[in-house]
N, C-alpha and C positions, 0 to 999 in steps of 0.2 A: 803301362802308360807313358808317354813323353817324358825324358829326363827334366824335371821342371826347372831347373838352373841352367841346362845346356840351352831349352826354349826360352826363358826368362832372360837371356846372356842375347840371344839373338834377335828378339823384339826390342831389345835397347840399341839394337844396331838398326834398326829398322825390319819394318815386319817382313819376315820370311814366307815363303809361300811353305803352305803347310798338305803334304801329299795324302792321296787318297789311304793308305797304310796308316798315314800317324791318327786320322781322323778314324778311323779304327780302330787303331788303340787307344783311343781317349775315349771311345764308345763303342767297350766290346760286346754291346749287345746288338748293335748291330751290326751287321745282316748276317750273321756266320753263327750266332749261337745254337746249338743244337744238331746243326749240319754236317753232313758227312762231305767233306770236302776233297778234290783233287786242285792241287796249287800248279798252275803254269809259274816261273818263277826262275830268277838267277841271281848270281854274289851282288849285283847293285838293288836287289829288291829288299831295301832295309831301311828303317829309318832313322831320322836327323842322329839318335845316340846308339845307333849301331845293330840294335835289333831285327834280325830279320822275318819276313813275312811269314813264315813257319811257324818261328816263336809268337809271333801276334796272334793268329789263329787260333793256336793254341790255347791262349790264355784270354781268348774270346769266347771260347765255349766250344769250337768247330772240333771234328773229329778229322784231321788232316789222313786220309789213307792210301792217295796216293800224288804223285811228284810229279811233273813234266818239266823237260827243260828245252829252252829254244836253241839257235845256232850259237857255237860258241859252249854250248854245255852249264849243267847247272850251277859252275863255278864260275863259267864266265870265261875260259882262259884257253877254249879251244879255238884254233885257226882258223881264219874265215876260209867258208867252206868244203869243213871237214867235215864228213857225216859221223855220227857217234851212235855207239849201240847202248842200250839202256843200261841201267847200273843201279847200283843202290848209294843213297844220300848217306855222306859219311858220317855222319853225327847221329841219326834217328836209325838208321837202317833202312828207310822206307826206301818203296824201288820209285826209282826215278827214269819214268817214260822216258825216250828222244823223242823230240821233234825235227830233230834234224838228223834221220837216219835213215831206215827202211820206210818209214811213212812220215809225213810231216803234218799229220791232223791225229787227233785220239783217235783210236779203235773204240767201236760200241763195247769192247768185252772192257777196255778202260773206266769206262762211264758207266756202265750198266748199274752199279752198286750205289752210284754217288747223287746226293743230292746237287750239288752246285760246283761249278767250275769256277775256278776264281785267278784272275791273271793279274800281275803284278809284274810289269816290265817297264822298263826305263827305253823309251822310241829314241830314234835318231831325226825324225819329222820329214824323213825322204822316200819315197814308196821303195827304192831297192833295199833299206833297211830291213832285212828279211823277218823282223819282229811284228812289223804289220801284218804279213802273210800269215803269219801264226796265231796274231789273235782273229785273223778274219776265218782259217780254219776251226780255231777253238771255237768259235760263234757258228758256223754250220753247223760241227760234231754236237754241239749242246743243245741247237736246237732239234737235229734229228734225235737226238737221246731224250726231247724234252725235260733237261734239267735246267736250270739257271744259268746265267752267265753273269759274273760281278767283275767288272772291272775295277782295281783299283788307280785311281788317275794320278799320273804324274806331268811335267811340263813337256809342251815340245821345245827343245831349247834352240830352236830358231822363231819361236815366237810363232804366233798364231795368226800371223797379218802377210807373213813370206807367202806369196801363192805364184807358183812359176814351174814354167816347166811344160812338157807334152804330156797329154793323157796316155795312156796304152793303147794301141792297140784293140779292138774287140778279141783277135784273131791270137793277141799275146797274153791276155789276161790271166792265161791259167799257168803262167810262169811264176815259179817262187818268188823273183825280184819284181813283176809285173802286177800283182793282185787289188794294192789299194785303189782305190776308185779317184778319180779328178787328176790335179796337173799331178806332177813328180815331187814337187812340195807342195802339200796340199793343206796344211796350216791348221792341221785338226790336232788333239790329242789321242793317246789311244781311245780314251773314253767315249769321244767325241766320233772317235772312227765307227766304233762296234755300235753308235747307235744310228747313223748315217747308213752303214752298211745294214742294218737291220730293218730300217724302213723299207729298202728294196726288195728284201724277203718275200718269195709267198707264200714261206711259212715262219714267221717272225720266231727268235727265240725270245725270252722272258731275261731281260738285258736291265740288270742295275748295274749302273757306276756311281761309285764313292768318290765325289767329287774335291778338288782341291780347295782350298780357301787360300786367298789372297792372290791366286795366278792371276795375271792380265794379258790380254792377246798381244800387246806391244812388248811384253817382256820377251829380251832375250837369256841366257842362262845367267849371266851377269847381274841380274834382275832381283833373281828369286832369292837371296840370301843363303843358296845350299851350297855346299860344299857339291864339285863334281866327281862321280864313283863311275868309271868305266863300263859300261852296258857290254863293251867287248874289247878285244885286246890293243884294237889300234885307234879305237877313240878315247885317248888317254886323260883329254885335257876339255874341258869346253870348248877352248878355243881351239882344237880341231875340230871338235862337232858343228863350229858355224863356218869351219872351210870345206867342211867333208863334201856337201852335195855338189862342189865344184869341181874340187881337186880328183875328187873320184872318178871324175869322168875318163881321166889319163890312165884308167884301168885299163881302160878299151885302146889301147896304142902302144908302143913300143917304147915308153918314157915309163921311167918308175915315179910310182905316186909315192914314195916315202916308206914303203913297206918294210920294215925288216933294220930302219931306221927307231933313233928314238923320235921321231916326231913325223911320225907317219900322217898324209894327209896337209903335214905343214913343210915337209921338205917334197920338192919332184924335181925331175932331170933326166938326161942321159949323157952317155959318155961322145956322142954325135952331136951335143948341141954347142951352137957357136952363141953366144950371150946376145939373144936381141934384146931390142926394148921393150921392155915389158908395161901392159898395157895398163892404163892410171885406172884403176876401179876406187868407187869411194869406199872406203872404211879399212883397206886392205893397204899393206906397205908390200916390197919385194926386197929380199935382202940376198946379193949375190952369197950360193952357198955349192962346197963340194963335198959330196958323202959316198959312201958306198955301204949300199944295200948287206946287210947278214943275215945271220936263221931267223926265224923259219920258213926255208925256201921263198922268198921273194922274186920277184921280177928284178932280173940283172945283179943278181947274187954275187958277190964279191969283185964286179965292176965298180970304177970309181965313175962317179956321175956328174956332170957340173949342171947345175943349175940355180933355184933359187929355194927360200925360205921366207913361206907368208906369212907376215904377222899382223893380225886382225888391229887397228887403231880403234875403231870406234864400231862397236857392235851393235850400236844402233841406227848405222850406215850401211852395215858391211850386207851386201847381197851377192850371196854363193852362188846363186845361179848364172848370173850375172858374171861374177868371177870364171866358172866353167867356159861359158862362151867367148870372154875373152882369152885366156887361156889358149883354147882348142883353135882359136882364129889365129893366134899368134903364130902360134907351135906349128901348126900347117904349111909357112912359108918355110920353113927349116927343112934342106936337103935331106936328111938322114929319116923325116916323121914317116910312120905309117900306121896306118890301124891295123888292128889285130883282126884274125879271121876277115879280111877283106873291109871293115866297117861292121859285121855282124855283129862281132862283142859288144859294140856301141848300141846295135839295137838291140839285143836282149839285154841291156842294163838300162835304158830308157823305156824298152817297152814299144819302141816308136822309130822306126826309119827315116822319121820325118827332119829329126835335126840333122842328122847327116847330110842326108840328100838337099838340105838347104846350103849346110857347109859346103858341100863339093859343088854347090851351083856360084859359090862365093857371095854370099849375103851377107851382110854386114852384121853385126850384134845388135845394132840399132832395129834393122829392118827383123831381124827373128823375134825381140823381143816386143816390137810391134805388133807381132803378128800374132802374138800370144794372150792380146789384150782384153779381147771380145771375148775368148773362151775362159781366161781367166774370172772375167767378171762374171761370165754364166755358172760357173762353179761356186763364188762366193755366193751367188743368189739361192744355188742348188743346196748347198751345205749350212744356210741359215738356219734351219728347223732343228739341225743337232747341235749347236751349238751350248755350251754350257759358261762358258763366260764371255 
């Protein structure tokens, strides 16, 4: 069970959010006892006192037969975009099937002898963070195999109220960065995403979500009372997670988004950048910065860049989508600016060409946000029946 002293200390400091894995640890008979399990997890799939999901499931009476790893691998340390082979888990020797290698979803042979597939992943709350696609492909695989899908829920670090950005075009929804429904920032936890997607299936899976305790939709990570454990090598802090949906748009340009530095997604710049007047975006400030990206293989590696360091001044006010739009609008005025792949990189990242087309027409940030209000409101109505909090 959760270490009583640690939990008591957090409760004394303000009620923390208790995640699905911890609720399972506190009630080990539900819902895994006696079942043969496949576990989709990685290094951040732990309790407050550091117990990994693998150990919690075993203590709860489950037979964990097979492990599955998302992008970045079981240890969470592989670089973005690096395909991984199957391996053995170092401590237990159990097979780890890569879901970011030759295949993106569990094969029928991986599931044929299982009673349930358990997913415990820390998401980033934005469609192009691929753990969402991994969840959806696991949902489809579980439905096809006729086994249960159990999601151990964790907070959306952006909260549950930030809804923003384009929906993916129908023709692009098969891409691995474009599978999640709704706007780019959908405001769902992974448990809620599983419930919503399952409602749309002609052949639904048996989905069970072990919900959190204490989480509210208006919370950012700073409100949860939990330490941040990086779900990927470049989302190192909760501040970076709150900035990520905006600054990550620079991945589709010839600027560095801070990969290869000590502050990915919090630093950005380029050697040709002439310092502009940075936009005013509530909840954020910009500080002048110089940096040189280093290993492993970032954009502009070894080249000194001029740019800025983003700092979150108020997580409650911070709007990462407005931040990203404001940066693109400002930076496009620079003589050295260029889209990667003539703009196709941004279209792939967002699952839609609509934003790039609006920017190239010279539309303002306010006009773009205004055009999104109606579809965002429609999404809030559509998702309502799947909300747990």
